[in-house]
N, C-alpha and C positions, 0 to 999 in steps of 0.2 A: 534477707538475713545477712548479717555482717560476717566478716571472715572468721572471727572467733566462734560464733554460733555454728558456722558450717563445719569448722574443725571439730568442735565438740560433738555435733551430731554424727559426723563421719566416724569418729572414734567409737561412739556408742553403737553405731550400726555394725562396725567391724567386730565388736565383741558379742554380737547376738548370733548364736550358731545356726538358728533355723531361718530359712527364707521367709516362711510364713510370719514368724515373729518380727523379722526385720520390716516386712511390709506393714504389719500392724503398728510398729513404732513410727514409721514414716507417715502413715495415715493419721495417727494420734497427734503428731506434732505438725501436721499440715506442711510437710517438707516439699511437696510437689504442688503445682497449680491445681491439679485434680488427680484423684486416684480412684478408679472404679472398684467393682467387686471382682473377686477371684483373680487377683493380680499376683504374679510370682516374679520376684526380682532376685536373681542369683547373686548379682554384684554387691559389693560392700562399700563402694565409694559413692558418696553423694555428689552428683554433678553440680558444677558451678551454675548459679542462677536456676536451680531446680524448680523454682516457682514458675518458670516459663514452660515447663513440661507438663502436658496434660495427657494422662493415661486413662483410657476407658476400661470397660469390663473384659474379663477373660484374656488378659495380656500376659504372655510368658516371656521373660527377658533372661537369656542365658548369661553366663559369666563374662566379664571383661567387655561388656557393651559400653561404648562411650557415647554420651550425648553432648554434642558440641553446640551450646547455646550462645556462643560468642566467639570472637577472635580478637587477637591483640595486635593486628596490623597497625592500628593507630599509634602504638608505642614506637614502632620503627619509623613511621611517617613523621611523628612529632620530633624524634631524635634527628632524622635526616634534615628536616626543614627548620630545626631549632625553633620550635613553636609548641603550643599546647592546644591548637585549634581542632585537631582531629580527636574524635571520641571513639570509644569502644563500640563495635557493631554487635548488636544482640538480636536474637530472634526466638520465636516460639517453636516448639515441637509438639505435635499432637499424634497420639496413637489411638486409633479407633478400636472397636470391639473384635475379639477373636484373632489376636495377632501373636505370632511367635517371631522373636528376633534372636538369631543364632549367635553363638559365642564369638567375641572379638569384632563384632560389627561396630560401625561408626555411623551415627545419625547426625546429619548437619542441621543447622538451624533453618527456620522457615520451611520445614518439611512436615507434611501430613501423611501418615501411613494409614491407608483405608482399612475397612473391615475385611475379615477373612483373608489375611495376608500372612505369608511366610517369607522371612528374610533369612537367607542362608548364612551360615557362619562366615565371618571374615569379610562381609560385604560393606561397602561404603555407600550410604544412601544420601544422594545429593539433591534429589527432587522428589516431588510427591509420588506416592505409590498408590495406584488405583485399587479399588475393592476387588476381592476375589482373584488374587494373583500371587505368584511365587516369583521372587526376585533374588538374584545372586550376582556377585562379582564386584569389580572395582573399575568404574562406578557400577552400582547395582543395575542389572538389566533384566528384562522380562524373561522368565524361563518357561512357565506354563501357567495354566489357570489353576485356581484353588481346587476345582472339581477334578481336574486331571491328576493333581497331586494326591487328592483323597483316594482316588482309585489305585494309584501306585502304593499308597500306604496300606490300603486294605489287602492288596495282593501280597505285599511284603509280610504283613502280619499273619495272614493265612499260611503262607509258605513256612514262615518261622515256626509257628505252632505245630504245623504238620511234621516238620523236620525234627524239632527239638522237644516238642511236648507243650501242651497248653499251659502248664505250670512253670515253664522254664524261666520266664521273666515276670514274676508277680511284682506288682508295684511295691516298692520299698524293700524288696528282698535282695537286690543287687544281683551280680552274676556269680553263680556258684562255681567252684573249682571244676566240677565235672562239665558244666556248660562251657566254661572258658577253654578247656582242653578240646572239646568238640568243635567249637568255633575256630580255634587256632588250626586244627587239623584240616578243616574245610577251607580256611584261608590259604593254607599252604598249597592245597590241591588247585585252587583257583589261580594262584600266582604261577604255579608250575605249568598249568595249561596255557595261560596267557603268554608265558615265556616261550613255550614250544611253538605257539601260533605265530609269535613275532619272529622267531628264528626261521620259520618256513616262509 
């Protein structure tokens, strides 16, 4: 796709309020190399060379995730060497099934993210991520297995529902004012306890 087409599609995507409808638009216009089923993309900017990005099933991509399918080092080299012999470096990105990519992460080109993977917010992924793993950091490093994270998520969910009620966070309902006040009170208690522990 040329620059004008990319700008047009980016503007259209920005104007679509629902992530589901944005993904439907991207699929309809074949803006990615591949896009599987049950994909959620929170971002509203179409990556450059998006046809080099292959996204499989059940992939959830939070806001402000950057897919770097290229670099422009060639421009600096051509300027320095007063030539035009250096060309843009490009590469593919592939995201396998059942993947979550946290907000603000960056995914470099020539990277494959395996199945059953969680990438924490703010991570920079510079190399392949194996199946069944959780990665975080700059650059992204192994944190734990997917199964270990699953157990932590189950424990958190059970504790949250026991503490605040099973209906406290229904999908699509947001955080009620009452729940927000309870969470903030507990947050303050945790911080005060941590402060006291640090002082001792």
